[in-house]
N, C-alpha and C positions, 0 to 999 in steps of 0.2 A: 268038358268044354273052355279052351281053355280063355281065360279072363288078359280086361285091356290091359296093354301093356306087364305081362309076365313073358314075353317072349327073353328069357335072356339072350339069348346064341345070337343078338341081333350090336350086343357090345363090341363083341369080339369081327361079325361079317367087317370083309376088306368097303364089299359095296356097301352097307348099314354107314359107315367112319365115315365115307369118303359121302355121303351126301345131304351125313347132318358139319362137317365137318362147309363144305361146298355153302349149301344154307347160311352157315352161321356167318361166313368172312365177306362173302357174295352180299345177301337178303338180309337179314338178319343185324351183323353189330353199322351198316352203313346208312340203315334208316334213323336206329334208334342214334350213331349220330348221329345219324342232322338234326333231331331234331332238340339233343342234348349238344350240353360246352362242356364232351367229356376231359377230366382232366384222373391220366393217376397216378398215384405213387406210388413209392416201390419194389418197382419190380426185381431193381437189385435184391431183392428177401426171396425173390421163385430160387437163386439158381441152387440153393438143394432143398427143392425139391422134389423127394423117389415118390413115385410110384408102386403103390392105392399109397391113394394120402386124402382127408375127407378134409375137402373148406367148405367153409362155416362166415358166414355176414348176417348183420344187420338186415331187419326185413318190415317198407314201411312203404312201398310201391310193389308197381308191377314190371317197370324196368328197371327189380334190381335181379333177375336169373339174365336178363340179356345184359349188363353191365360188365357182371360180372367174368358170365363167354367168352365178351368182346373184349376185355381189356388179360385174361388169363395169353400169353402166347402158346399155337396153336402145340409145341410139346406138351403142352398142358392139359389147355382140353379139347384136343382130339378124344379122349376118353373120355377124359371126366359125362359119367348119370347123376344126370336132377334129379334131387328127389322134388317129387310136385303131388299135390294134396289124389290121392283115388277121389274123391268123394264131390273133386273138383273142374277135372280133368279129361278122368278118365272113364268116364258114363258113359261119351258119345263117342262111335267108334274118326267123326268129323276130326274132335279136341283132336283125341289121344295119335293119333296117325300126327296131327299138327304141333303138340309140342314135343313128341319123339323126334321129328325131325332136328326142327330150329331149339331145343333144348334136350334133344339127348338122354331125355326126360322118361324117370323112371316111377310107379306110383307108392304112396307113405301110406301105411293106414291114419287117420283123425281120428280123433273120438272113439266110440263104439264100434269104428273094424277093424275087421280081422280079412280083408280076403288074402290079403299079399304080406302075413307077417315071414319077418325072415327074410325080406329081399335086399334085404341093404347086407345080410350078413352073407349070403350069401355071392352079388357081385364084388366085394370085397375080397372074399376066400378066391373069386376068379381073374385078383390084381384090380379089380375094372374101381380104380377114383371114384368118389364120390363129394356133389355139394348139395349140401341141405342148410335147411334155417333156423336153426333149432332151439328160434320163437315160433315153430309150425304159419305161422298164421301170422302175413304182414301187417305194422302197429298201423292203430288208427291216428297215434296223435304223432305220430312220429313216434317220438318213446320208445328207447328198448325195455322188450320185455323179459320177463326169466328167460331164461333158454331152461328148457327140458333137456336131462341128460343121455338122455341116445345116443348122441354123439358121440361123450366122452366116455360112456360102456362100450361103442361100438370100438373105441380106441384105440382103448385096455386089454381089449379083447382081441385086437391082432396087434397092439403096438404099433400102430402110423403113426405114419405124420397128422401134425391138422393144420391144417393152413388160417388163419385169422384174415378175415380180410372187412372195414370197414365205409360202407359206402353213409358223404354226408353231401344232404341234398333235392337226391329222387324223393321225397316227399315234400319238401317245395313244390319239386317239380310234376309231382300227379300222386294227392292225396289217396289216400285206401276211398273216399267218400267217394271223389270224382266221380263222373264214368266217362270222361277227357283227359290226360296232359296239360297244364297249359303251356301257352307256345312260348315265342320270347331265344329259344334254345338255351336256360336257365342252367346252371354253373350248374353240374355234379363234381364228385369227386371217389373216388374209389381209390382207396387205402389198402394193400396188401404187408403182416407184417411177415416177420419170420417165424420159419415155423415149428407147428410146438411136440410137444412131445408128455406120457403120458411119465409123471415121474413114478422109481419104484417103490409100491405102498400105497400111492395114491387112486385115492377112492375115486365114482361116477364125480360123486357131488366133489369135491373136491376142485375136480380137475375142468370139471362141467364152472365154476366160478371164477376160477382162473382166469378160459374159454373166458366168458364174458371178459370182466375186465381187462382181460389182454383188447378185446373190440371196442369196447368204452373209450381206455383212451387213445389208441388210434381216429373214431371218430370227434373222440371231444382237442387234441390236437388238432385234426387238423382242419375241425371247424375254430377253432382261437382265430388259425394261423391268415384263412379269411373270410372272418367276422362274419359267422353265421351261429349259428345257437348251433350253442352245448346239448345231452343229454339233460340237463338241469336244467337248463333254460328252455328246451322241450316240453319237459315238463311243470314248468312252473307254468308260459306257454298254455295247455292242453288244459289247463286246473284254473288258472282265469274264464279261456272259454267255455270250458261244461255246463252243461243246463242242470241252475241249481234247481232242486224236487223241496217243492213245494209245500212250506208246516201246513199242519191238520188244521190250525186253525185260518191260509189261507183257501181250504177244498171248500 
């Protein structure tokens, strides 16, 4: 019996592509852009992007994936497959159908799950571009966590471009611990950088760190320009607000 999300033929099926594109452009994007005041930067950097590529971004809010999909031009988002946590979005058929339609999503393993191993490689082999959050999960503080080396390893294996993107302000708009977003159309910035490629002889760990530094650089330069918290400032705020562990004498 086929597992939810494992149908790879839909990524090339004209009817599936048309339905997903329509859902994204006519329903999802207007809804998100109506909730947020979205600013897109670096669109000129997208001219040299070639399929198949891997798009990456920092991740701190449920808004992040719709923001990237909506900010990309249709020529790049049309076939873009979004990696989504298998243990969250592909356990119920209704959830799976919704995220497949609106995000063109496919299941990505987290933790000990191995049910969908190799799907990213299979899609890239078929020429399907990918969108993956290298942190693996949403930040609970707004600050970026470490990148897992999987994206870097994929890019090296296929010698494909990585499109770096930074999202500024989405955590303030909808923190991970809140059930609902904040009202008032808060400002959110989506920044696209020039596509990157692995250097000759570069190993996954090295390329991984280079990608992470690039996303931080784009995030912080935009945050500074618009008087929003940088990564260091987000980490400082999180440290101040973190609940203190009681000392043994206090118990």
